[in-house]
N, CA, C and O atoms as CSV, one atom per row, in Angstrom:
chain,resi,resn,atom,element,x,y,z
A,1,MET,N,N,320.712,26.767,83.332
A,1,MET,CA,C,319.358,26.419,83.751
A,1,MET,C,C,318.783,25.410,82.833
A,1,MET,O,O,318.839,25.508,81.607
A,2,THR,N,N,318.199,24.385,83.512
A,2,THR,CA,C,317.802,23.273,82.701
A,2,THR,C,C,316.498,23.676,81.953
A,2,THR,O,O,315.574,24.189,82.584
A,3,GLU,N,N,316.416,23.456,80.664
A,3,GLU,CA,C,315.200,23.673,79.851
A,3,GLU,C,C,314.307,22.409,79.836
A,3,GLU,O,O,314.774,21.280,79.987
A,4,LYS,N,N,313.088,22.650,79.659
A,4,LYS,CA,C,312.079,21.473,79.626
A,4,LYS,C,C,311.354,21.527,78.310
A,4,LYS,O,O,310.920,22.585,77.854
A,5,PHE,N,N,311.235,20.391,77.723
A,5,PHE,CA,C,310.511,20.278,76.392
A,5,PHE,C,C,309.340,19.386,76.460
A,5,PHE,O,O,309.404,18.335,77.100
A,6,TYR,N,N,308.249,19.758,75.819
A,6,TYR,CA,C,307.145,18.865,75.711
A,6,TYR,C,C,307.027,18.406,74.288
A,6,TYR,O,O,306.841,19.233,73.395
A,7,PHE,N,N,307.128,17.106,74.036
A,7,PHE,CA,C,306.937,16.613,72.719
A,7,PHE,C,C,305.557,16.256,72.387
A,7,PHE,O,O,304.949,15.486,73.130
A,8,ASP,N,N,304.966,16.776,71.265
A,8,ASP,CA,C,303.676,16.331,70.766
A,8,ASP,C,C,303.845,14.784,70.457
A,8,ASP,O,O,304.928,14.308,70.114
A,9,THR,N,N,302.778,14.099,70.594
A,9,THR,CA,C,302.848,12.660,70.440
A,9,THR,C,C,303.400,12.227,68.983
A,9,THR,O,O,304.037,11.196,68.765
A,10,SER,N,N,303.055,13.163,68.065
A,10,SER,CA,C,303.763,12.772,66.601
A,10,SER,C,C,305.247,12.724,66.670
A,10,SER,O,O,305.838,11.932,65.936
A,11,ILE,N,N,305.926,13.519,67.506
A,11,ILE,CA,C,307.345,13.471,67.689
A,11,ILE,C,C,307.716,12.128,68.285
A,11,ILE,O,O,308.660,11.488,67.822
A,12,TRP,N,N,307.000,11.696,69.291
A,12,TRP,CA,C,307.314,10.364,69.952
A,12,TRP,C,C,307.141,9.259,68.870
A,12,TRP,O,O,307.979,8.361,68.783
A,13,LEU,N,N,306.092,9.316,68.070
A,13,LEU,CA,C,305.962,8.243,67.001
A,13,LEU,C,C,307.026,8.299,66.011
A,13,LEU,O,O,307.494,7.252,65.563
A,14,ASP,N,N,307.459,9.476,65.623
A,14,ASP,CA,C,308.668,9.549,64.686
A,14,ASP,C,C,309.889,8.833,65.334
A,14,ASP,O,O,310.636,8.091,64.696
A,15,PHE,N,N,310.021,9.109,66.605
A,15,PHE,CA,C,311.308,8.560,67.260
A,15,PHE,C,C,311.084,6.963,67.400
A,15,PHE,O,O,311.994,6.187,67.109
A,16,LEU,N,N,309.945,6.556,67.817
A,16,LEU,CA,C,309.706,5.140,68.096
A,16,LEU,C,C,309.663,4.276,66.777
A,16,LEU,O,O,310.148,3.146,66.720
A,17,GLU,N,N,309.034,4.911,65.713
A,17,GLU,CA,C,308.905,4.185,64.419
A,17,GLU,C,C,309.790,4.531,63.440
A,17,GLU,O,O,309.705,4.015,62.326
A,18,ASN,N,N,310.777,5.479,63.757
A,18,ASN,CA,C,311.689,5.930,62.777
A,18,ASN,C,C,311.011,6.424,61.482
A,18,ASN,O,O,311.477,6.146,60.377
A,19,ARG,N,N,309.939,7.137,61.645
A,19,ARG,CA,C,309.097,7.600,60.473
A,19,ARG,C,C,309.771,8.594,59.693
A,19,ARG,O,O,310.363,9.551,60.193
A,20,ASP,N,N,309.664,8.324,58.255
A,20,ASP,CA,C,310.301,9.344,57.340
A,20,ASP,C,C,309.367,9.723,56.215
A,20,ASP,O,O,308.458,8.978,55.849
A,21,GLU,N,N,309.622,10.926,55.667
A,21,GLU,CA,C,309.014,11.330,54.442
A,21,GLU,C,C,310.034,11.640,53.391
A,21,GLU,O,O,311.202,11.799,53.744
A,22,PRO,N,N,309.702,11.738,52.152
A,22,PRO,CA,C,310.616,12.150,51.153
A,22,PRO,C,C,311.191,13.413,51.521
A,22,PRO,O,O,310.471,14.374,51.792
A,23,ASN,N,N,312.549,13.474,51.550
A,23,ASN,CA,C,313.361,14.696,51.868
A,23,ASN,C,C,313.146,15.227,53.279
A,23,ASN,O,O,313.435,16.395,53.540
A,24,PHE,N,N,312.650,14.405,54.190
A,24,PHE,CA,C,312.501,14.772,55.561
A,24,PHE,C,C,312.577,13.577,56.463
A,24,PHE,O,O,311.582,12.873,56.636
A,25,SER,N,N,313.785,13.310,57.074
A,25,SER,CA,C,313.897,12.200,57.983
A,25,SER,C,C,313.475,12.404,59.314
A,25,SER,O,O,314.298,12.692,60.183
A,26,LYS,N,N,312.200,12.275,59.572
A,26,LYS,CA,C,311.676,12.695,60.836
A,26,LYS,C,C,312.090,11.874,62.022
A,26,LYS,O,O,312.209,12.387,63.135
A,27,GLY,N,N,312.319,10.549,61.781
A,27,GLY,CA,C,312.828,9.625,62.869
A,27,GLY,C,C,314.209,10.095,63.328
A,27,GLY,O,O,314.475,10.212,64.524
A,28,MET,N,N,315.118,10.372,62.310
A,28,MET,CA,C,316.462,10.761,62.523
A,28,MET,C,C,316.507,12.162,63.295
A,28,MET,O,O,317.322,12.410,64.183
A,29,TRP,N,N,315.585,12.989,62.868
A,29,TRP,CA,C,315.497,14.327,63.455
A,29,TRP,C,C,315.090,14.221,64.901
A,29,TRP,O,O,315.613,14.941,65.751
A,30,ALA,N,N,314.127,13.297,65.203
A,30,ALA,CA,C,313.613,13.080,66.667
A,30,ALA,C,C,314.764,12.587,67.500
A,30,ALA,O,O,314.994,13.058,68.614
A,31,LYS,N,N,315.473,11.652,66.961
A,31,LYS,CA,C,316.645,11.049,67.674
A,31,LYS,C,C,317.724,12.096,67.936
A,31,LYS,O,O,318.260,12.143,69.044
A,32,LYS,N,N,318.046,12.899,67.004
A,32,LYS,CA,C,319.021,13.868,67.183
A,32,LYS,C,C,318.593,14.954,68.194
A,32,LYS,O,O,319.420,15.510,68.918
A,33,LEU,N,N,317.349,15.222,68.219
A,33,LEU,CA,C,316.804,16.243,69.114
A,33,LEU,C,C,316.967,15.631,70.595
A,33,LEU,O,O,317.391,16.327,71.518
A,34,ILE,N,N,316.629,14.384,70.747
A,34,ILE,CA,C,316.704,13.781,72.096
A,34,ILE,C,C,318.121,13.667,72.495
A,34,ILE,O,O,318.439,13.940,73.652
A,35,LYS,N,N,319.007,13.279,71.618
A,35,LYS,CA,C,320.465,13.310,71.952
A,35,LYS,C,C,320.931,14.687,72.379
A,35,LYS,O,O,321.700,14.808,73.333
A,36,LYS,N,N,320.499,15.689,71.718
A,36,LYS,CA,C,320.930,17.069,72.053
A,36,LYS,C,C,320.338,17.474,73.396
A,36,LYS,O,O,320.967,18.204,74.162
A,37,ILE,N,N,319.154,17.009,73.676
A,37,ILE,CA,C,318.539,17.327,75.005
A,37,ILE,C,C,319.411,16.698,76.069
A,37,ILE,O,O,319.745,17.342,77.063
A,38,ILE,N,N,319.779,15.456,75.869
A,38,ILE,CA,C,320.544,14.681,76.897
A,38,ILE,C,C,321.874,15.341,77.043
A,38,ILE,O,O,322.317,15.550,78.172
A,39,LYS,N,N,322.589,15.709,75.898
A,39,LYS,CA,C,323.929,16.224,75.995
A,39,LYS,C,C,323.852,17.611,76.681
A,39,LYS,O,O,324.750,17.905,77.470
A,40,GLU,N,N,322.923,18.418,76.458
A,40,GLU,CA,C,322.810,19.712,77.238
A,40,GLU,C,C,322.222,19.682,78.619
A,40,GLU,O,O,322.039,20.715,79.264
A,41,GLY,N,N,321.913,18.424,79.084
A,41,GLY,CA,C,321.385,18.255,80.441
A,41,GLY,C,C,320.032,18.841,80.639
A,41,GLY,O,O,319.718,19.330,81.724
A,42,ASN,N,N,319.157,18.803,79.540
A,42,ASN,CA,C,317.790,19.240,79.717
A,42,ASN,C,C,316.919,18.095,79.886
A,42,ASN,O,O,317.384,16.958,79.975
A,43,ARG,N,N,315.604,18.353,79.937
A,43,ARG,CA,C,314.541,17.306,80.352
A,43,ARG,C,C,313.428,17.390,79.332
A,43,ARG,O,O,313.223,18.396,78.653
A,44,ILE,N,N,312.700,16.242,79.262
A,44,ILE,CA,C,311.541,16.158,78.431
A,44,ILE,C,C,310.386,15.724,79.306
A,44,ILE,O,O,310.472,14.790,80.104
A,45,LEU,N,N,309.238,16.495,79.103
A,45,LEU,CA,C,308.001,16.174,79.798
A,45,LEU,C,C,307.275,15.066,79.009
A,45,LEU,O,O,307.177,15.101,77.782
A,46,PHE,N,N,306.832,14.197,79.688
A,46,PHE,CA,C,305.956,13.090,79.109
A,46,PHE,C,C,304.580,13.041,79.809
A,46,PHE,O,O,304.515,12.751,81.003
A,47,SER,N,N,303.524,13.311,79.110
A,47,SER,CA,C,302.236,13.530,79.754
A,47,SER,C,C,301.362,12.260,79.658
A,47,SER,O,O,301.630,11.346,78.877
A,48,ASP,N,N,300.313,12.253,80.485
A,48,ASP,CA,C,299.469,11.237,80.503
A,48,ASP,C,C,298.636,11.233,79.127
A,48,ASP,O,O,298.081,10.221,78.699
A,49,ASN,N,N,298.617,12.399,78.529
A,49,ASN,CA,C,298.058,12.475,77.229
A,49,ASN,C,C,298.794,11.850,76.106
A,49,ASN,O,O,298.238,11.292,75.160
A,50,ASN,N,N,300.188,11.984,76.273
A,50,ASN,CA,C,301.104,11.340,75.350
A,50,ASN,C,C,300.885,9.846,75.447
A,50,ASN,O,O,300.857,9.140,74.438
A,51,PHE,N,N,300.730,9.367,76.684
A,51,PHE,CA,C,300.591,7.875,76.995
A,51,PHE,C,C,299.283,7.416,76.328
A,51,PHE,O,O,299.274,6.378,75.666
A,52,LEU,N,N,298.207,8.147,76.483
A,52,LEU,CA,C,296.873,7.781,75.903
A,52,LEU,C,C,296.908,7.758,74.429
A,52,LEU,O,O,296.339,6.867,73.798
A,53,GLU,N,N,297.583,8.744,73.844
A,53,GLU,CA,C,297.660,8.803,72.364
A,53,GLU,C,C,298.558,7.680,71.790
A,53,GLU,O,O,298.251,7.168,70.713
A,54,LEU,N,N,299.646,7.284,72.462
A,54,LEU,CA,C,300.470,6.123,72.081
A,54,LEU,C,C,299.656,4.821,72.163
A,54,LEU,O,O,299.749,3.967,71.282
A,55,ILE,N,N,298.855,4.683,73.238
A,55,ILE,CA,C,297.924,3.579,73.319
A,55,ILE,C,C,296.953,3.510,72.155
A,55,ILE,O,O,296.701,2.447,71.588
A,56,ASN,N,N,296.423,4.658,71.822
A,56,ASN,CA,C,295.402,4.681,70.716
A,56,ASN,C,C,296.095,4.467,69.329
A,56,ASN,O,O,295.449,4.196,68.317
A,57,ASN,N,N,297.463,4.610,69.353
A,57,ASN,CA,C,298.246,4.323,68.122
A,57,ASN,C,C,298.727,2.830,68.065
A,57,ASN,O,O,299.537,2.467,67.212
A,58,GLY,N,N,298.216,2.000,68.976
A,58,GLY,CA,C,298.533,0.649,68.966
A,58,GLY,C,C,299.695,0.138,69.895
A,58,GLY,O,O,300.016,-1.050,69.871
A,59,TYR,N,N,300.296,1.009,70.677
A,59,TYR,CA,C,301.400,0.656,71.619
A,59,TYR,C,C,300.773,0.091,72.833
A,59,TYR,O,O,299.714,0.558,73.254
A,60,LEU,N,N,301.401,-0.931,73.437
A,60,LEU,CA,C,300.971,-1.503,74.631
A,60,LEU,C,C,301.654,-0.771,75.826
A,60,LEU,O,O,302.695,-0.125,75.708
A,61,GLU,N,N,301.005,-0.929,76.920
A,61,GLU,CA,C,301.592,-0.176,78.164
A,61,GLU,C,C,302.933,-0.597,78.349
A,61,GLU,O,O,303.782,0.276,78.530
A,62,PHE,N,N,303.288,-1.878,78.332
A,62,PHE,CA,C,304.694,-2.275,78.714
A,62,PHE,C,C,305.635,-1.785,77.642
A,62,PHE,O,O,306.791,-1.516,77.967
A,63,GLU,N,N,305.236,-1.644,76.382
A,63,GLU,CA,C,306.169,-1.078,75.325
A,63,GLU,C,C,306.528,0.455,75.732
A,63,GLU,O,O,307.676,0.894,75.667
A,64,ILE,N,N,305.477,1.166,76.133
A,64,ILE,CA,C,305.707,2.533,76.421
A,64,ILE,C,C,306.553,2.669,77.637
A,64,ILE,O,O,307.463,3.496,77.682
A,65,GLU,N,N,306.277,1.896,78.596
A,65,GLU,CA,C,307.061,1.938,79.841
A,65,GLU,C,C,308.462,1.526,79.610
A,65,GLU,O,O,309.365,2.100,80.218
A,66,GLU,N,N,308.725,0.501,78.714
A,66,GLU,CA,C,310.067,0.122,78.330
A,66,GLU,C,C,310.895,1.151,77.665
A,66,GLU,O,O,312.075,1.317,77.971
A,67,PHE,N,N,310.260,1.880,76.713
A,67,PHE,CA,C,311.053,2.864,76.063
A,67,PHE,C,C,311.277,4.105,76.999
A,67,PHE,O,O,312.310,4.770,76.922
A,68,LEU,N,N,310.388,4.356,77.780
A,68,LEU,CA,C,310.496,5.496,78.803
A,68,LEU,C,C,311.587,5.178,79.759
A,68,LEU,O,O,312.291,6.090,80.191
A,69,SER,N,N,311.787,3.852,80.145
A,69,SER,CA,C,312.837,3.502,81.154
A,69,SER,C,C,314.168,3.761,80.629
A,69,SER,O,O,315.081,4.060,81.399
A,70,THR,N,N,314.363,3.658,79.249
A,70,THR,CA,C,315.702,3.825,78.670
A,70,THR,C,C,315.939,5.450,78.646
A,70,THR,O,O,317.079,5.881,78.473
A,71,LEU,N,N,314.962,6.230,78.804
A,71,LEU,CA,C,315.134,7.779,78.820
A,71,LEU,C,C,314.958,8.341,80.242
A,71,LEU,O,O,314.997,9.557,80.427
A,72,LYS,N,N,314.755,7.430,81.296
A,72,LYS,CA,C,314.339,7.787,82.614
A,72,LYS,C,C,315.059,8.994,83.214
A,72,LYS,O,O,314.414,9.847,83.824
A,73,PRO,N,N,316.386,9.083,83.055
A,73,PRO,CA,C,317.047,10.310,83.586
A,73,PRO,C,C,316.627,11.640,83.040
A,73,PRO,O,O,316.828,12.657,83.703
A,74,ILE,N,N,316.042,11.685,81.839
A,74,ILE,CA,C,315.588,12.996,81.348
A,74,ILE,C,C,314.129,13.215,81.272
A,74,ILE,O,O,313.715,14.306,80.879
A,75,ILE,N,N,313.261,12.216,81.635
A,75,ILE,CA,C,311.915,12.238,81.534
A,75,ILE,C,C,311.269,12.737,82.800
A,75,ILE,O,O,311.589,12.276,83.896
A,76,ILE,N,N,310.361,13.676,82.652
A,76,ILE,CA,C,309.520,14.147,83.813
A,76,ILE,C,C,308.096,13.800,83.547
A,76,ILE,O,O,307.455,14.436,82.711
A,77,PRO,N,N,307.571,12.808,84.231
A,77,PRO,CA,C,306.070,12.561,83.878
A,77,PRO,C,C,305.216,13.623,84.557
A,77,PRO,O,O,305.400,14.088,85.682
A,78,ILE,N,N,304.240,13.934,83.682
A,78,ILE,CA,C,303.251,14.878,84.170
A,78,ILE,C,C,301.839,14.473,83.831
A,78,ILE,O,O,301.600,13.782,82.841
A,79,GLU,N,N,300.870,14.919,84.683
A,79,GLU,CA,C,299.429,14.606,84.424
A,79,GLU,C,C,298.639,15.870,84.477
A,79,GLU,O,O,298.969,16.779,85.239
A,80,ALA,N,N,297.589,15.955,83.676
A,80,ALA,CA,C,296.662,16.997,83.631
A,80,ALA,C,C,295.820,16.855,84.904
A,80,ALA,O,O,295.458,15.760,85.335
A,81,THR,N,N,295.550,17.956,85.442
A,81,THR,CA,C,294.668,17.976,86.690
A,81,THR,C,C,293.134,17.696,86.243
A,81,THR,O,O,292.799,17.790,85.062
A,82,GLU,N,N,292.324,17.382,87.163
A,82,GLU,CA,C,290.895,17.235,86.971
A,82,GLU,C,C,290.300,18.571,86.449
A,82,GLU,O,O,289.513,18.590,85.502
A,83,LYS,N,N,290.694,19.649,87.084
A,83,LYS,CA,C,290.338,21.079,86.684
A,83,LYS,C,C,290.659,21.275,85.169
A,83,LYS,O,O,289.796,21.669,84.385
A,84,GLU,N,N,291.972,20.977,84.780
A,84,GLU,CA,C,292.337,21.280,83.434
A,84,GLU,C,C,291.525,20.320,82.504
A,84,GLU,O,O,291.063,20.772,81.457
A,85,ILE,N,N,291.343,19.069,82.835
A,85,ILE,CA,C,290.628,18.133,82.010
A,85,ILE,C,C,289.117,18.659,81.816
A,85,ILE,O,O,288.554,18.598,80.722
A,86,GLY,N,N,288.524,19.169,82.951
A,86,GLY,CA,C,287.205,19.609,82.978
A,86,GLY,C,C,287.025,20.857,82.072
A,86,GLY,O,O,286.042,20.950,81.337
A,87,LYS,N,N,287.958,21.790,82.130
A,87,LYS,CA,C,287.947,23.010,81.328
A,87,LYS,C,C,288.116,22.585,79.880
A,87,LYS,O,O,287.377,23.080,79.029
A,88,ALA,N,N,289.023,21.721,79.559
A,88,ALA,CA,C,289.227,21.253,78.156
A,88,ALA,C,C,287.951,20.561,77.628
A,88,ALA,O,O,287.551,20.846,76.500
A,89,LYS,N,N,287.322,19.701,78.362
A,89,LYS,CA,C,286.146,19.052,77.995
A,89,LYS,C,C,285.001,20.056,77.650
A,89,LYS,O,O,284.262,19.911,76.676
A,90,ASP,N,N,284.924,21.098,78.548
A,90,ASP,CA,C,283.892,22.124,78.398
A,90,ASP,C,C,284.194,22.938,77.091
A,90,ASP,O,O,283.274,23.252,76.335
A,91,LEU,N,N,285.442,23.260,76.849
A,91,LEU,CA,C,285.859,23.937,75.563
A,91,LEU,C,C,285.556,23.054,74.387
A,91,LEU,O,O,285.077,23.536,73.360
A,92,CYS,N,N,285.818,21.794,74.506
A,92,CYS,CA,C,285.584,20.836,73.350
A,92,CYS,C,C,284.145,20.935,72.997
A,92,CYS,O,O,283.832,21.084,71.816
A,93,GLN,N,N,283.209,20.862,73.971
A,93,GLN,CA,C,281.801,20.876,73.665
A,93,GLN,C,C,281.264,22.277,73.154
A,93,GLN,O,O,280.408,22.376,72.275
A,94,LYS,N,N,281.842,23.317,73.781
A,94,LYS,CA,C,281.297,24.592,73.334
A,94,LYS,C,C,281.975,25.153,72.118
A,94,LYS,O,O,281.339,25.917,71.392
A,95,CYS,N,N,283.157,24.849,71.854
A,95,CYS,CA,C,283.910,25.430,70.722
A,95,CYS,C,C,284.255,24.354,69.692
A,95,CYS,O,O,283.420,24.045,68.842
A,96,SER,N,N,285.393,23.804,69.738
A,96,SER,CA,C,285.915,22.797,68.893
A,96,SER,C,C,287.003,21.970,69.530
A,96,SER,O,O,287.652,22.420,70.474
A,97,PRO,N,N,287.207,20.804,69.046
A,97,PRO,CA,C,288.233,19.936,69.611
A,97,PRO,C,C,289.594,20.592,69.711
A,97,PRO,O,O,290.313,20.364,70.683
A,98,ILE,N,N,289.958,21.383,68.754
A,98,ILE,CA,C,291.302,21.936,68.825
A,98,ILE,C,C,291.473,22.904,70.043
A,98,ILE,O,O,292.590,23.010,70.549
A,99,PHE,N,N,290.385,23.633,70.547
A,99,PHE,CA,C,290.536,24.381,71.685
A,99,PHE,C,C,290.777,23.522,72.893
A,99,PHE,O,O,291.512,23.941,73.788
A,100,ALA,N,N,290.194,22.328,72.973
A,100,ALA,CA,C,290.427,21.413,74.131
A,100,ALA,C,C,291.813,20.978,74.101
A,100,ALA,O,O,292.480,21.049,75.133
A,101,PHE,N,N,292.313,20.535,73.024
A,101,PHE,CA,C,293.697,20.062,72.841
A,101,PHE,C,C,294.702,21.108,73.207
A,101,PHE,O,O,295.594,20.857,74.018
A,102,LEU,N,N,294.579,22.298,72.619
A,102,LEU,CA,C,295.525,23.362,72.858
A,102,LEU,C,C,295.359,23.843,74.305
A,102,LEU,O,O,296.373,24.178,74.916
A,103,SER,N,N,294.171,23.903,74.895
A,103,SER,CA,C,294.097,24.366,76.281
A,103,SER,C,C,294.873,23.493,77.307
A,103,SER,O,O,295.446,24.023,78.259
A,104,ILE,N,N,294.887,22.158,77.104
A,104,ILE,CA,C,295.658,21.298,77.978
A,104,ILE,C,C,297.169,21.625,77.753
A,104,ILE,O,O,297.930,21.724,78.716
A,105,LEU,N,N,297.565,21.781,76.539
A,105,LEU,CA,C,298.935,22.116,76.272
A,105,LEU,C,C,299.367,23.500,76.902
A,105,LEU,O,O,300.456,23.631,77.461
A,106,LYS,N,N,298.522,24.442,76.788
A,106,LYS,CA,C,298.817,25.747,77.364
A,106,LYS,C,C,298.832,25.628,78.853
A,106,LYS,O,O,299.733,26.191,79.475
A,107,PHE,N,N,297.905,24.938,79.484
A,107,PHE,CA,C,297.846,24.767,80.989
A,107,PHE,C,C,299.258,24.250,81.408
A,107,PHE,O,O,299.978,24.843,82.211
A,108,GLN,N,N,299.586,23.062,80.768
A,108,GLN,CA,C,300.844,22.487,81.117
A,108,GLN,C,C,302.065,23.365,80.711
A,108,GLN,O,O,303.078,23.279,81.406
A,109,GLN,N,N,302.048,24.116,79.751
A,109,GLN,CA,C,303.122,25.006,79.306
A,109,GLN,C,C,303.309,25.972,80.410
A,109,GLN,O,O,304.444,26.186,80.837
A,110,ILE,N,N,302.240,26.591,80.917
A,110,ILE,CA,C,302.330,27.615,81.963
A,110,ILE,C,C,302.841,26.945,83.236
A,110,ILE,O,O,303.784,27.458,83.838
A,111,LYS,N,N,302.269,25.834,83.670
A,111,LYS,CA,C,302.686,25.219,84.870
A,111,LYS,C,C,304.069,24.719,84.888
A,111,LYS,O,O,304.734,24.841,85.917
A,112,TYR,N,N,304.618,24.098,83.708
A,112,TYR,CA,C,305.923,23.521,83.752
A,112,TYR,C,C,306.939,24.423,83.032
A,112,TYR,O,O,308.125,24.094,82.998
A,113,ARG,N,N,306.538,25.449,82.509
A,113,ARG,CA,C,307.445,26.364,81.701
A,113,ARG,C,C,308.338,25.585,80.718
A,113,ARG,O,O,309.561,25.525,80.842
A,114,ASN,N,N,307.650,25.001,79.746
A,114,ASN,CA,C,308.403,24.181,78.783
A,114,ASN,C,C,308.166,24.756,77.394
A,114,ASN,O,O,307.359,25.661,77.183
A,115,PHE,N,N,308.938,24.159,76.429
A,115,PHE,CA,C,308.742,24.479,75.010
A,115,PHE,C,C,308.033,23.349,74.363
A,115,PHE,O,O,308.384,22.187,74.565
A,116,LEU,N,N,307.045,23.665,73.592
A,116,LEU,CA,C,306.304,22.743,72.887
A,116,LEU,C,C,307.038,22.295,71.573
A,116,LEU,O,O,307.392,23.152,70.762
A,117,ILE,N,N,307.258,21.035,71.367
A,117,ILE,CA,C,307.902,20.671,70.130
A,117,ILE,C,C,306.885,19.856,69.326
A,117,ILE,O,O,306.478,18.770,69.740
A,118,THR,N,N,306.497,20.375,68.214
A,118,THR,CA,C,305.523,19.701,67.314
A,118,THR,C,C,305.820,20.020,65.868
A,118,THR,O,O,306.461,21.023,65.554
A,119,LYS,N,N,305.325,19.118,64.957
A,119,LYS,CA,C,305.298,19.482,63.599
A,119,LYS,C,C,303.913,19.399,63.067
A,119,LYS,O,O,303.756,19.337,61.847
A,120,GLU,N,N,302.900,19.393,63.868
A,120,GLU,CA,C,301.497,19.444,63.520
A,120,GLU,C,C,301.037,20.793,63.017
A,120,GLU,O,O,301.419,21.861,63.495
A,121,ARG,N,N,300.156,20.656,61.977
A,121,ARG,CA,C,299.393,21.868,61.663
A,121,ARG,C,C,298.046,21.599,62.378
A,121,ARG,O,O,297.343,20.669,61.984
A,122,PHE,N,N,297.702,22.295,63.301
A,122,PHE,CA,C,296.585,22.085,64.220
A,122,PHE,C,C,295.300,22.341,63.334
A,122,PHE,O,O,295.221,23.349,62.631
A,123,THR,N,N,294.396,21.487,63.388
A,123,THR,CA,C,293.216,21.558,62.598
A,123,THR,C,C,291.981,21.456,63.606
A,123,THR,O,O,292.151,21.198,64.798
A,124,LYS,N,N,290.811,21.662,63.079
A,124,LYS,CA,C,289.663,21.590,63.860
A,124,LYS,C,C,289.181,20.216,64.420
A,124,LYS,O,O,288.291,20.053,65.256
A,125,THR,N,N,289.927,19.266,63.810
A,125,THR,CA,C,289.562,17.841,64.210
A,125,THR,C,C,290.550,17.284,65.273
A,125,THR,O,O,290.284,16.192,65.776
A,126,ARG,N,N,291.628,17.927,65.639
A,126,ARG,CA,C,292.581,17.373,66.541
A,126,ARG,C,C,292.041,17.331,67.947
A,126,ARG,O,O,291.674,18.387,68.461
A,127,CYS,N,N,291.968,16.262,68.570
A,127,CYS,CA,C,291.504,16.221,69.898
A,127,CYS,C,C,292.124,15.045,70.698
A,127,CYS,O,O,292.445,14.029,70.081
A,128,SER,N,N,292.290,15.118,71.895
A,128,SER,CA,C,292.767,14.036,72.688
A,128,SER,C,C,291.686,12.938,72.822
A,128,SER,O,O,290.503,13.280,72.823
A,129,PRO,N,N,292.006,11.738,72.926
A,129,PRO,CA,C,291.114,10.653,73.087
A,129,PRO,C,C,290.180,10.781,74.379
A,129,PRO,O,O,289.038,10.326,74.440
A,130,ARG,N,N,290.783,11.412,75.318
A,130,ARG,CA,C,290.189,11.510,76.584
A,130,ARG,C,C,288.963,12.474,76.622
A,130,ARG,O,O,288.156,12.375,77.546
A,131,PHE,N,N,288.812,13.376,75.667
A,131,PHE,CA,C,287.755,14.417,75.657
A,131,PHE,C,C,286.414,13.981,74.977
A,131,PHE,O,O,285.378,14.594,75.235
A,132,ASN,N,N,286.431,12.946,74.127
A,132,ASN,CA,C,285.258,12.548,73.421
A,132,ASN,C,C,284.605,13.689,72.779
A,132,ASN,O,O,283.409,13.902,72.976
A,133,CYS,N,N,285.338,14.460,71.998
A,133,CYS,CA,C,284.937,15.678,71.346
A,133,CYS,C,C,283.966,15.357,70.268
A,133,CYS,O,O,284.063,14.362,69.548
A,134,LYS,N,N,282.931,16.339,70.186
A,134,LYS,CA,C,282.021,16.289,69.065
A,134,LYS,C,C,282.868,16.761,67.783
A,134,LYS,O,O,283.714,17.652,67.850
A,135,ARG,N,N,282.558,16.094,66.662
A,135,ARG,CA,C,283.365,16.442,65.465
A,135,ARG,C,C,282.508,17.099,64.443
A,135,ARG,O,O,282.995,17.464,63.372
């Protein structure tokens, strides 16, 4: 059975920028993970939210599309529905940005039955650029 993985944008940034920390080679880890996914015939979900966050981190659309084209056989593009975005915006205004961010991830995890890959420690300030959360 093919497994599906959703990478938090920080994992994509590690992959693209070969980011490292002392005693932790994040870029190498991300590349090894992608190679393992390819070798095992699994897939990676790439969301519209990943796209927006990469844009907010200074990447141009054509750069994102170019790197995705090299991974095309394993990439599954996904988009949040208007209903999911509306619910996340509502949670963002009523609760905190972290609830908005996590709700979209949870909606997509349920819909696509995937594993979330992240190294983030979620904080109250984490929010997708699409939600315009109060901080």
